[in-house]
N, C-alpha and C positions, 0 to 999 in steps of 0.2 A: 659276615658281619650283619649284626642288626641294625636297621636303621629307624630311629625313631622318631626323630622330624629332619629337617630338609626347607631351606629355602636356595630355587635355585631360579636363575635367569640369565636365559637368551638370546643371542642376537646374531641379526645375520643378513647380510647383505650380498647383492648381486647387478653388479655391469658389466655390461657386452658394445661391443659395438663390430658395424662389419663397412670396410670399403670398398667401392668399386670401381676402377676410375679405365678407362677408355678410348686413345685417339691414334685414326687413324689417317692419312695423308693417299689419296689418289693425283699424281702427277701426272701427264700426259703431255709430252714438247714434241709439236707439229714443226718438223723443222722443212723448208724448199730453197732449194733450186732454182733460178728462172733460168732462160735462154743466155743471160749473159753474164751468167756467171754470180748469180749476185744472190747471199744468203737472208730468209728470213726466221726468224723462230717465235714460232706461237705456242706461250707453257699454259696450263690451265688445270691450278689443282682446284681438288674438294677434298674437304676437311671435316672433320666427324668425330666431336669428342662427346663421355659419357662421364661424368661427377657423382655420384652415387653413397652415400651415407646413411645408416640407419643404427639404431641402437637393439634391431634384432640379429637371430645368430642368423644365416644365407648363408646357404654352403655357394661355393663360387659355379655351380653347372645347375643351380635354381637361377642365381643372377644371369647366368648368360641363357637359359629360357625366358627369362622375364626378358632381359634387351635384347634377343634375339642375335641373330647374325648379324653382320655389316649392311648395309647396302651396298658398299664399294668391296667385300672380298668377295670373291671371284665362284666360291662354292656356295654363296647364300642365293646365284643364280638357278643350280639345279633340283627340283623337283627332288623332293623324297622316293621317289617310285621308279626315277631314274641313277639317282643314287647306289639305290639298295638292287636293280637286276643286275644279276647277276651275266660274267660276259658266256658263261657256260649257253647261254642258246646260239649262241651262235654257232651254228653245224656245216659240215662239211657237204656239199650237194654233187661231190663229186663231178662228173663232166656234165654240164649246166649247155645247151643247145641255145646258140644266137637272139632267138626265136622266147628262149623265157623270159618273163617279168622279170624285170631288175630289182636286188634287195641287196641295202647292204645294211647291217646291224653298224653301230656302235658302240665299244667300250665305254664305260661309264667317265674313264678318263679323257678319250676323245670328244666327249657332251660335256665334259666341263670346259673344256679347250675352246670349241666351239662357242659357248652359251661364255666365254669369259672375252673373246672377238669382240661379242656382241654388242656388251656392256660398253668393249672401249670405245667403239664405235658410238654408240649412243650419247658417251659421255665428252666425245668429242664434236659431234653433229648438233647435239637434243633431238637428234628424235631417234626415232623407234629401226630397228639394223637387224634383219631375217638376213638366215640362213640359209641355203638347200642347198642339196643333194638331187642329183638329176644326173642317168644315165649316160654315156658318151660313147656308148657304144656306135648307135646308128651316124653318128657322124664317119665315113671314109675318110681314109685320107688318100685317096684315089682324084678326089672331088675339085676339079679346075677350077681353079679365083682366077681374077683379073690381074692384069701386072698395073702391082701400084708404088711407084719410084719412094726409093728412100729418102725422107726426111734428108732438106739442106741443113737445116738449125739440131742442135742438140732436143732434145723432149725436157720439155721441166723433169727434175728428180723432183720426191718427196717422200721424207721418212716419217716415221711416228716411233718415238716410242714412250715407255708409262713407268713408275716406278708407284710401289704400293709399301707403304710402312704402315705399321698397328704395335702398338704398347699396351698391353694391358698390366694391373698390379690388382693385387687383391690380398686386402686384408682383412685381418680375423681376431680380436681380440676380446679375453672372455678373465673378470678374476672376482669372485667370489672370497667373501668372509666369515667366518662362524667365529662368534665371542661368547662363552658362560661363564660367571661367577655364581659365586653363592654360599649359603655356611650349610654342614652335613652335619647331624646326633647324633651316633649312636646308641644304641642302650647300654655299654657298656661306660658312657659319660663321657667318650673323647668329640673331639670336636674336628672337623675339617675345613676348611679353606679351599675354595673352589676355585681356579683360573683357570683359564683355557682360552688361548686363542691362535686361528685358523685361517691362514690364507694359502686359497689358492689360483693359481695366476695362468697364463697363457698367450703367446702370439704366434701370428702366423703369418708371412708378409713373402706373394707369389709372383713374381714376373715372370710374365711373356710377350717376349718379342717377336716379331717374324720379320721382313723383310723381303719382296722380289722386285729386279730391277727387266725390262725386256728392251731389246733395241738401243742398247747403250754399255759403254766398260761403266764398271766398277770406276768409282773416283776415288784413287783410295792413297792419298801418299805417305813416304814413312816421315814418323814424326821423331825425334830426341828429348831424350828424356832427361831432367837433369834430380838429382839431389835427391836418389828413391824414389821419386815419384811414378807415378803412371799417368798419361794424356789424358789432358780435362777438355774440356770445351771450352766458350762463353756462350751467354746469350746475343753479343756482339758478330756482329756480321757484317764483314769488310768485304769491297768489289776485289773479283778478282776471278781471272778467265783460267780458270778449273781444266774446263769440259773441253778447251780448245777449237771452238765452233767463232771467235772472232766475238763476243757478246762476253762484258760482266759478268760474273757467277757472282751473287751472294753468300759467305763461306764463313760459317763460325769463327771465331778468334779462337788460336790457343791458349792454355790456361800459363799464367807465369814460369812456369818449369818447366816448356817444353817448345820446340823450336824444329820448322819444318828442315829436312836436308835436302837441301838443292844441288847442281851445279848451272855456276852464271855462265852459259854455253857463250853469250857474244860478250862476254867479262865489259861490261853496261854497267855494272856494277848494280844492277836492280833486277829482282826475279821478275822475268815478265808474265808468264804463263804456264801451264800445267808442263808445259813440256819439257822444265828445267824443275820440274820437281821427279821424284821416282815412283812411279807408279798409275800416273793418269794418264800415262798410252796406255797402254797394255794388264793393265790393273791388277799387277803384282810387281809391284816397288821392290822385294827383296830380287825378287829374277831379274830387273834392268839393273842393279847395285854386281850381282852376280858377274852382269859379263865386263864391268875394268876387274876384275882380279886378275890378274897378267899372272903371278906366279902359281894359278890356281890350289893356294895354300888353305882356301874358306874363310877368306877376312881379307878382308881390305885396310889398306896397313899400309907405313911410306914406301914394301916394295913396289908399289901399285901407282903406277904414273896418273894415275886420278884423286891418288890421296888429297895430294897438295889445292888440288883444282875444288875439293868441294868444299861448301858453303855452310854453313846456317843461318838458319832465315830467320830471327827472335824478333819475337814482338810484330809479325806480322801486319799489317794493315792501320798501326799506328803512325802516325808521319811524327809521331814528335819522337818516339822509341824504337822502331824498326830500326835492324842493321846485318846487315852481314858478317858473321863472322869463320875464320878457317879454322879445320877442326885443333890442329897446334895452340889456336890461339883460349881455345874451350879449353883444352887440356887435355881432346880426348884422344888415344895411340893407334884403336885397331874397331872395328867393327867388323860384328861375327855375322856370318852372311845365313846359320844357320836360323829356320822359328819353328813356333809352335804356335799350334792354334789358341789362342782365347778370349772366345768372343764375350762381347762386353757391350753394354749398351752403355751408351753418354745420351742424360738426361736435361733436359733444362730443368733449370732450380726450378726446386716447388710446384714444379709439373713432370708429368707422361711425355711430354712433345719431346721427342728424338732428337738431337743434335746430331749422331753419327756412334759411326760401333765401332770397337777396336775388332781387327779379325785376326790379326798374330801377332805375337812379340818375340825380338832376339835381343841378344845383348851385344854391347860394347866395354872396350877397357879404356881408361883414361891413364894418363901419363903414371900417375900414383896408386895404381895399383886396384881401383876401388873399380865396382862392376858396376855399367848403370845400365837400361830397356831402350829399345828401337824398337817400334811400334808401325805395323801398319794399320791407319787407322780410316773407315771411309767416314768421308762427308755429306749432309744432304747438304742441298744444291738450291 
């Protein structure tokens, strides 16, 4: 082919977007019991969030470098030289005399734990908190101490727990289009119309979630789901003593297609606290339910005495529509006690605030043979 003449027009365009969201919460709870047995609870929450959008393409690692590690994240408190320190530097010196200088080298993990404790104490007290290691060998076990009588009243008891949550969303999109139009005339008299369009696009969505609880049980009631749905949580919260400390907690409400599995132990027609749900006491609702499997067939069914006493707490927290239903009224014939790990974050609509996390999923059978899901759901309090 020989080109005699041509008229070509080419156009192109490119658009990109990067979005990064990070939401973190560190909650500390101090629970005190005085000498009279009266309990008081103090809860402090620190929240930090980042919402960043750019028309440039920025990698996830570059964004983490730009915004840095969270001030709430334990590992951020560890200097780089400590994080990179090798535990191989700790050597065995064999027999060490009692007069030898005291030397203790901690591993990187131990240093992280110590610095985490320091950060928590700073959060609770608002003051810098330092920890030191000392040589306990000079303290002799045979030193005579003056006699001190035992206290006649019990001491004040204080416990501290904390929960750290982090959720990240990284989104990247890129679109490129190319368009070519024109006319080409060849030496042999042909006329060729050119029309070409090319579109390229890609999207990347990455979610990272992390939750750490220390000093308290997981708050994870069992939830029954209807109509083929999975557990859903709403932003509306209601007061309910889920943590069994005698004080109401604010917990997320269930979606319209879910209900708590409950046992009205005192038959007062009310679910009074977390002790009448499955999971709030031990952190394992499936295991608590399995204790009622009288015939050990792996199912809670009509052969088990508890079956007729189990309730579904529908629309909890809604004074107008909440109710207790029996399993028979809901058409449920049997609940399987097996389950599989299915970790999944339940976020507040429109942002990355964590409402709860699905931890595991099992199944139940309806009287008409349909299969539904029962899930272990951790609720944020």
